[in-house]
Structures are given as structure tokens and as C-alpha cells.
N, CA, C and O atoms as a DFTB+ gen file, in Angstrom:
336 C
 N C O
     1  1       0.840      -1.181       0.000
     2  2       0.000       0.000       0.000
     3  2       0.882       1.240       0.000
     4  3       1.944       1.264       0.621
     5  1       0.432       2.252      -0.695
     6  2       1.119       3.542      -0.723
     7  2       0.079       4.637      -0.540
     8  3      -1.124       4.379      -0.577
     9  1       0.554       5.861      -0.344
    10  2      -0.319       7.000      -0.087
    11  2       0.019       8.149      -1.022
    12  3       1.185       8.374      -1.346
    13  1      -1.005       8.875      -1.454
    14  2      -0.796      10.069      -2.267
    15  2      -0.197      11.133      -1.342
    16  3      -0.764      11.453      -0.297
    17  1       0.954      11.673      -1.744
    18  2       1.687      12.614      -0.900
    19  2       1.638      14.037      -1.460
    20  3       2.584      14.806      -1.283
    21  1       0.560      14.384      -2.124
    22  2       0.371      15.749      -2.629
    23  2      -1.113      16.090      -2.490
    24  3      -1.926      15.219      -2.179
    25  1      -1.461      17.345      -2.718
    26  2      -2.861      17.776      -2.573
    27  2      -3.804      17.007      -3.475
    28  3      -4.839      16.517      -3.023
    29  1      -3.454      16.897      -4.748
    30  2      -4.170      16.067      -5.711
    31  2      -3.125      15.433      -6.616
    32  3      -1.989      15.904      -6.688
    33  1      -3.502      14.384      -7.295
    34  2      -2.566      13.675      -8.162
    35  2      -3.302      13.152      -9.387
    36  3      -4.322      12.473      -9.267
    37  1      -2.776      13.474     -10.566
    38  2      -3.366      12.991     -11.816
    39  2      -2.928      11.560     -12.075
    40  3      -1.735      11.256     -12.064
    41  1      -3.887      10.689     -12.306
    42  2      -3.619       9.294     -12.644
    43  2      -3.883       9.154     -14.149
    44  3      -4.986       9.440     -14.614
    45  1      -2.880       8.718     -14.902
    46  2      -2.918       8.767     -16.368
    47  2      -2.990       7.385     -17.007
    48  3      -2.650       6.379     -16.384
    49  1      -3.434       7.351     -18.252
    50  2      -3.619       6.097     -18.985
    51  2      -2.282       5.402     -19.279
    52  3      -2.213       4.174     -19.305
    53  1      -1.240       6.177     -19.497
    54  2       0.088       5.646     -19.810
    55  2       1.128       6.375     -18.961
    56  3       0.845       7.452     -18.436
    57  1       2.316       5.810     -18.821
    58  2       3.353       6.446     -17.999
    59  2       4.023       7.623     -18.712
    60  3       5.204       7.561     -19.054
    61  1       3.267       8.684     -18.928
    62  2       3.773       9.886     -19.581
    63  2       2.948      11.090     -19.127
    64  3       1.729      10.993     -18.984
    65  1       3.614      12.223     -18.901
    66  2       2.943      13.412     -18.376
    67  2       1.836      13.928     -19.284
    68  3       0.888      14.546     -18.799
    69  1       1.931      13.690     -20.584
    70  2       0.915      14.186     -21.519
    71  2      -0.131      13.130     -21.876
    72  3      -0.961      13.344     -22.759
    73  1      -0.086      12.007     -21.195
    74  2      -1.054      10.931     -21.436
    75  2      -2.444      11.347     -20.944
    76  3      -2.576      12.238     -20.105
    77  1      -3.459      10.698     -21.471
    78  2      -4.861      10.995     -21.116
    79  2      -5.094      10.826     -19.607
    80  3      -4.664       9.841     -19.006
    81  1      -5.775      11.795     -19.020
    82  2      -6.130      11.753     -17.601
    83  2      -7.251      10.743     -17.381
    84  3      -8.296      10.811     -18.028
    85  1      -7.024       9.804     -16.461
    86  2      -8.026       8.778     -16.152
    87  2      -8.806       9.153     -14.896
    88  3     -10.022       8.975     -14.828
    89  1      -8.085       9.675     -13.903
    90  2      -8.703       9.947     -12.600
    91  2      -7.843      10.943     -11.840
    92  3      -6.623      10.968     -12.002
    93  1      -8.483      11.770     -11.003
    94  2      -7.752      12.651     -10.087
    95  2      -7.855      12.047      -8.694
    96  3      -8.949      11.781      -8.198
    97  1      -6.713      11.838      -8.079
    98  2      -6.679      11.284      -6.729
    99  2      -6.547      12.414      -5.722
   100  3      -5.935      13.443      -6.012
   101  1      -7.118      12.224      -4.544
   102  2      -7.043      13.232      -3.488
   103  2      -5.821      12.983      -2.608
   104  3      -5.323      11.862      -2.508
   105  1      -5.358      14.046      -1.979
   106  2      -4.239      13.918      -1.051
   107  2      -4.554      12.919       0.042
   108  3      -5.680      12.869       0.537
   109  1      -3.578      12.131       0.419
   110  2      -3.670      11.108       1.463
   111  2      -4.495       9.878       1.067
   112  3      -4.730       9.007       1.904
   113  1      -4.943       9.792      -0.204
   114  2      -5.614       8.566      -0.660
   115  2      -4.663       7.388      -0.523
   116  3      -3.459       7.523      -0.741
   117  1      -5.202       6.247      -0.165
   118  2      -4.431       5.017      -0.094
   119  2      -4.561       4.325      -1.448
   120  3      -5.670       4.184      -1.964
   121  1      -3.434       3.888      -2.033
   122  2      -3.454       3.285      -3.361
   123  2      -2.680       1.977      -3.368
   124  3      -1.815       1.742      -2.524
   125  1      -3.007       1.131      -4.336
   126  2      -2.378      -0.176      -4.492
   127  2      -1.435      -0.128      -5.693
   128  3      -1.885      -0.151      -6.838
   129  1      -0.132      -0.062      -5.433
   130  2       0.876       0.006      -6.498
   131  2       1.127      -1.388      -7.067
   132  3       1.308      -2.346      -6.315
   133  1       1.138      -1.499      -8.401
   134  2       1.321      -2.783      -9.078
   135  2       2.726      -2.976      -9.636
   136  3       3.370      -3.993      -9.374
   137  1       3.192      -2.012     -10.395
   138  2       4.510      -2.139     -11.024
   139  2       5.092      -0.755     -11.249
   140  3       4.384       0.249     -11.173
   141  1       6.389      -0.711     -11.528
   142  2       7.029       0.564     -11.831
   143  2       7.641       0.514     -13.223
   144  3       8.004      -0.548     -13.729
   145  1       7.742       1.680     -13.821
   146  2       8.391       1.816     -15.121
   147  2       9.092       3.176     -15.088
   148  3       8.460       4.215     -15.279
   149  1      10.407       3.156     -14.843
   150  2      11.149       4.399     -14.691
   151  2      10.656       5.169     -13.483
   152  3      10.673       4.652     -12.366
   153  1      10.217       6.401     -13.697
   154  2       9.727       7.253     -12.616
   155  2       8.225       7.164     -12.420
   156  3       7.640       8.006     -11.739
   157  1       7.588       6.148     -13.009
   158  2       6.141       6.000     -12.951
   159  2       5.746       4.733     -12.212
   160  3       6.466       3.734     -12.235
   161  1       4.582       4.788     -11.552
   162  2       4.037       3.638     -10.826
   163  2       2.638       3.354     -11.356
   164  3       1.817       4.261     -11.491
   165  1       2.379       2.090     -11.654
   166  2       1.053       1.676     -12.123
   167  2       0.202       1.328     -10.906
   168  3       0.611       0.554     -10.041
   169  1      -0.992       1.919     -10.859
   170  2      -1.910       1.684      -9.742
   171  2      -3.078       0.829     -10.189
   172  3      -3.561       0.957     -11.314
   173  1      -3.526      -0.039      -9.306
   174  2      -4.725      -0.830      -9.543
   175  2      -5.895      -0.052      -8.955
   176  3      -6.048       0.017      -7.736
   177  1      -6.708       0.524      -9.806
   178  2      -7.852       1.326      -9.377
   179  2      -9.125       0.635      -9.843
   180  3      -9.328       0.507     -11.051
   181  1      -9.959       0.200      -8.975
   182  2     -11.229      -0.454      -9.234
   183  2     -11.592      -0.581     -10.707
   184  3     -12.333       0.238     -11.253
   185  1     -11.068      -1.602     -11.328
   186  2     -11.416      -1.900     -12.708
   187  2     -10.641      -1.143     -13.769
   188  3     -10.780      -1.451     -14.953
   189  1      -9.835      -0.168     -13.394
   190  2      -9.053       0.573     -14.389
   191  2      -7.681       0.902     -13.809
   192  3      -7.575       1.585     -12.791
   193  1      -6.655       0.419     -14.454
   194  2      -5.308       0.745     -14.018
   195  2      -4.929       2.108     -14.558
   196  3      -5.404       2.518     -15.617
   197  1      -4.071       2.812     -13.830
   198  2      -3.570       4.094     -14.307
   199  2      -2.185       4.329     -13.713
   200  3      -1.760       3.617     -12.804
   201  1      -1.493       5.327     -14.235
   202  2      -0.108       5.604     -13.873
   203  2       0.034       6.950     -13.194
   204  3      -0.635       7.916     -13.560
   205  1       0.928       7.010     -12.180
   206  2       1.250       8.264     -11.495
   207  2       2.768       8.401     -11.379
   208  3       3.492       7.406     -11.399
   209  1       3.238       9.633     -11.258
   210  2       4.657       9.875     -11.030
   211  2       5.020       9.405      -9.619
   212  3       4.356       9.759      -8.645
   213  1       6.071       8.615      -9.529
   214  2       6.498       8.002      -8.267
   215  2       6.778       9.035      -7.177
   216  3       6.532       8.763      -6.002
   217  1       7.288      10.214      -7.541
   218  2       7.681      11.206      -6.532
   219  2       6.501      11.746      -5.728
   220  3       6.698      12.380      -4.692
   221  1       5.268      11.498      -6.200
   222  2       4.090      11.981      -5.487
   223  2       3.444      10.919      -4.599
   224  3       2.331      11.105      -4.109
   225  1       4.151       9.799      -4.395
   226  2       3.652       8.728      -3.527
   227  2       4.566       8.568      -2.319
   228  3       5.749       8.904      -2.373
   229  1       4.006       8.055      -1.233
   230  2       4.763       7.791      -0.020
   231  2       4.388       6.423       0.516
   232  3       3.241       5.994       0.393
   233  1       5.351       5.741       1.108
   234  2       5.062       4.453       1.740
   235  2       4.542       4.643       3.160
   236  3       4.013       3.705       3.756
   237  1       4.687       5.839       3.702
   238  2       4.243       6.133       5.069
   239  2       2.856       6.755       5.064
   240  3       2.549       7.587       4.210
   241  1       2.024       6.359       6.005
   242  2       0.699       6.984       6.097
   243  2       0.846       8.449       6.491
   244  3       1.847       8.828       7.100
   245  1      -0.137       9.274       6.153
   246  2      -0.063      10.696       6.509
   247  2      -0.061      10.888       8.018
   248  3      -0.640      10.087       8.752
   249  1       0.582      11.937       8.475
   250  2       0.634      12.257       9.899
   251  2      -0.559      13.138      10.232
   252  3      -0.796      14.158       9.585
   253  1      -1.303      12.730      11.248
   254  2      -2.456      13.513      11.693
   255  2      -1.952      14.708      12.477
   256  3      -1.097      14.561      13.350
   257  1      -2.474      15.894      12.176
   258  2      -2.093      17.104      12.899
   259  2      -3.330      17.778      13.455
   260  3      -4.438      17.590      12.952
   261  1      -3.127      18.570      14.504
   262  2      -4.223      19.333      15.089
   263  2      -4.582      20.490      14.162
   264  3      -3.684      21.115      13.598
   265  1      -5.851      20.790      13.991
   266  2      -6.223      21.933      13.153
   267  2      -5.749      23.238      13.794
   268  3      -5.708      23.361      15.018
   269  1      -5.398      24.189      12.970
   270  2      -4.940      25.494      13.452
   271  2      -6.103      26.260      14.074
   272  3      -7.262      26.060      13.711
   273  1      -5.779      27.128      15.003
   274  2      -6.809      27.960      15.634
   275  2      -7.373      28.933      14.605
   276  3      -6.618      29.496      13.813
   277  1      -8.671      29.137      14.604
   278  2      -9.252      30.105      13.663
   279  2      -8.665      31.492      13.894
   280  3      -8.389      31.868      15.033
   281  1      -8.474      32.245      12.834
   282  2      -7.858      33.570      12.904
   283  2      -8.656      34.516      13.801
   284  3      -8.057      35.309      14.528
   285  1      -9.975      34.456      13.772
   286  2     -10.799      35.356      14.584
   287  2     -10.538      35.138      16.068
   288  3     -10.444      36.102      16.828
   289  1     -10.421      33.898      16.483
   290  2     -10.175      33.586      17.898
   291  2      -8.798      34.082      18.307
   292  3      -8.646      34.626      19.400
   293  1      -7.807      33.911      17.473
   294  2      -6.457      34.377      17.755
   295  2      -6.455      35.896      17.926
   296  3      -5.782      36.427      18.810
   297  1      -7.210      36.588      17.080
   298  2      -7.321      38.044      17.157
   299  2      -7.913      38.452      18.502
   300  3      -7.442      39.418      19.103
   301  1      -8.936      37.744      18.994
   302  2      -9.552      38.057      20.280
   303  2      -8.545      37.941      21.409
   304  3      -8.510      38.791      22.299
   305  1      -7.730      36.904      21.383
   306  2      -6.742      36.680      22.437
   307  2      -5.708      37.799      22.422
   308  3      -5.377      38.342      23.476
   309  1      -5.196      38.150      21.257
   310  2      -4.203      39.216      21.144
   311  2      -4.804      40.539      21.593
   312  3      -4.160      41.286      22.329
   313  1      -6.012      40.841      21.171
   314  2      -6.679      42.089      21.536
   315  2      -6.887      42.164      23.044
   316  3      -6.709      43.234      23.627
   317  1      -7.252      41.076      23.685
   318  2      -7.463      41.037      25.120
   319  2      -6.184      41.415      25.858
   320  3      -6.209      42.252      26.759
   321  1      -5.076      40.802      25.479
   322  2      -3.819      41.086      26.167
   323  2      -3.315      42.505      25.862
   324  3      -2.675      43.123      26.713
   325  1      -3.587      43.011      24.692
   326  2      -3.126      44.342      24.303
   327  2      -3.894      45.438      25.051
   328  3      -3.317      46.436      25.483
   329  1      -5.233      45.227      25.197
   330  2      -6.062      46.240      25.853
   331  2      -6.192      45.984      27.344
   332  3      -6.536      46.886      28.108
   333  1      -5.918      44.768      27.752
   334  2      -6.072      44.246      29.063
   335  2      -5.965      45.120      30.186
   336  3      -6.096      44.677      31.327
């Protein structure tokens, strides 16, 4: 198993950047890699195989992070201490 390591990833019909687009994968999608050809990896996608550039895949699952504080709340905290 591998993971998409970019925001989105184009999965193509052949191992070439100008090949027909088959599917767009989302960041952190889990994919099943079948074979490699140079810098390309063939994925087994429910009934249709397609190719992606190897540099956009990772063998490690994505790291879960805490969501950032909303900007409005941060502004309230800063304003409180400034006017305090």
C-alpha cells in the first residue's frame, strides 16, 4: 500500500505526463501500487489501471495534525492582552 503525498494527483492512462487523464486522486488517498516503469508507478484502481509519477507517492501513512486555531479567535486573544 502507498499514499498520495500531494494535494491532488493525476492518474494517467500511460506512464507519460501528456497521457490521457483517467482519474484525479485526493491527497492522502491510499493506493495499491502494481509495477514501476522508470519514474512511474502503475496503480490498480477499481477496474481501471492508471499511472502516477512516483515522486508523489509515499510508503508512510499521513501524519495527523491538530487543526490550526481560527484567525478570529487568535485576534480576540491578542486584543485582550493588548487592551487588558
